[in-house]
C-alpha positions, 0 to 999 in steps of 0.5 A: 877180065875186061868189063864193059865200058857202059858199065865202068863209065857210068860215073864218067870216070870220075867222082859221083860227087857224094864225098861229103856225104860218104866222109860223113857216113864214115864218121858217123860209123866210127861213133860221131854224133853227125847231123845228117842233112843230106838225103831225102829220107823221110824221118817218119817211115811208112805208115802202120796201115800201109805196112799192114797192108802189105803184111795182110797181101803176103799172108794171103799168098802174094809172095809169088810172081806178080804180074809184070806190068803191075796188077790191073788194080795198081794200074788203074789206081795210079791212071786214076790219081794222074787223070785227077791230078793233071786232068789228063785222060789216064788209063792203065794202058798208060801205065808201066809199074817199076821197082821205084822211080830210078827204074822207071827213069832207067825204062824210060831212057831205054825206050826212047834213046839208041846207042849214041843219042844225045839226052839232055837233062837239066842242071842242077840235077838229081845225081843218078841222071847222067848215070842212068843215060850213060847206063842205057848207051846214051850220051848225057848233055847238061843244059844250066839253069842259073841261080840268077833265073832262080833255077828256072830252065830257059828254052833258048839254052835248051834250043841251043843244044836240042837239034839232033838230041833224042830226049830231054830229061826235067824234073818239077818240084826239082831235086835238088834246088826246091824250085817249082817250074813256071807254067811259062817255063814249061810252055817254053819247054814243050814248044822246044820239044815239039820244034825239035821232036824230042821226047820229054821225059818228066820226073814228078816223084815230089808231086805232093810237096808243092809249098808255093804256086802249082805244079803242073804236068808238062803231059797236060800241055797241048800236043804233049801227051804223046811224047811225054814219059812222066815219072812218079814214085811212092817213095816221096808222097808216101815215104815208101822209099824202101818197098821200091814202087814207082811207074812210067805214064806214057802213050800206050804203044811205049808202054807195051814195049816197056812192058817186054823190057820189064820182062826181060829185066826186072820182071815186075814188082812184088805182089805184096808191095803192089797191093800195099801201093794200092792200099796207100793210094786208095787212102787218097789226100789226107795221108799224102798230106800227113806225110808231107806235113813236116817238110811244109812246117820246116819250109817256114822253120828254115825262112824264119832261120834265115831272116836278119842276115844275108850271108846265107840265102835261099833259093825259092823254096816251092817244093820238095824236102830240100832247101837250096842255100847260097853260101857264096858270100863266104867265098867258098865252093859249096864243096869247100864250105859243106866240108868244112862245116862238117869238120866244125860243127858235125852237120852234113850237107850236100855240096851244090857241085855234087849236082852239076855246075849250075849250083856251085857255091850252094849247098842242099840241106835236106828237111829231114830231122825233126823240127827242133834239131833242124833249127838247131842246126840251121842257126849253127850253119848260119853262125858258121857262115857268118864267120867265114864271110868274106 
């Protein structure tokens, strides 16, 4: 029996770029003591108070079919949070609750792209971006941001391929680079979107992990609220990765159509998880700061560990739970370095090439293990790089 091209070509017909990660997991399964600095999973788990709220909701009966768009209370909470953080008037009519940020990405592209449309995204990119675009039948086109420009995308590069395209996907704070797009960069991106009638899909799931500078949501820029769909999630801000709770924020007419999509796909998010998310948001900045504090602290530990040498260099560590390391001085590609490091030191990192062509010669390190083990791994990584420097 034949399967659809859409499902068989989601990864583009080749590797999804995560070969080193899969190999590290096989080594762990075989009993080897591998230090994992790979995926963005908090080393602390969901706060007990959130779990208690989830339990209360489940025990009280919130285990049946829930409101498909999200409960009024949760949508109101998300809208109020967005309005407070961005200064843009936002109501429940702007919000669809989704099963995580990944579902929101799929929904947003489904809303604006038809079969065969061109959907743009920035390279380096989160690994699922091109597959998400292929999954809704659109054609993914990557636009490289360059290491020499600290991975800030240039408007001229976007404009060069924008004619005839339908949408542009951006991510700031950025995974994998940890870079925050500057106000100038975002203003330039907005200009290209307006000039070329592009929808802007803005993935802002790391908006609580800001270490240097400020996060600006492009929805707040002039004439952008009506052409921007913002992706949000509780995964990174509240360590609720497994709860699968996120949202799309956009114009009310788009949200109305996305509710129809949710009715025919996910049929919403369980009520007890929605109630727990509402409780979590109500705790405000103190809880968000508690969740982000380990990464803020490890950013400083990273910079300290890299002092006094220039073989391993960090891309500006401005936000998110990752640091992108330039290891080109070793003469190896990111993939070669990550594989060799795994073999020699049992330290697993993500090759830059896993996230596109632009980050070749880099590796991504997730700051997701305890401080002592993290510093030890960084010191060993730097020593390994020095021993292989050209």
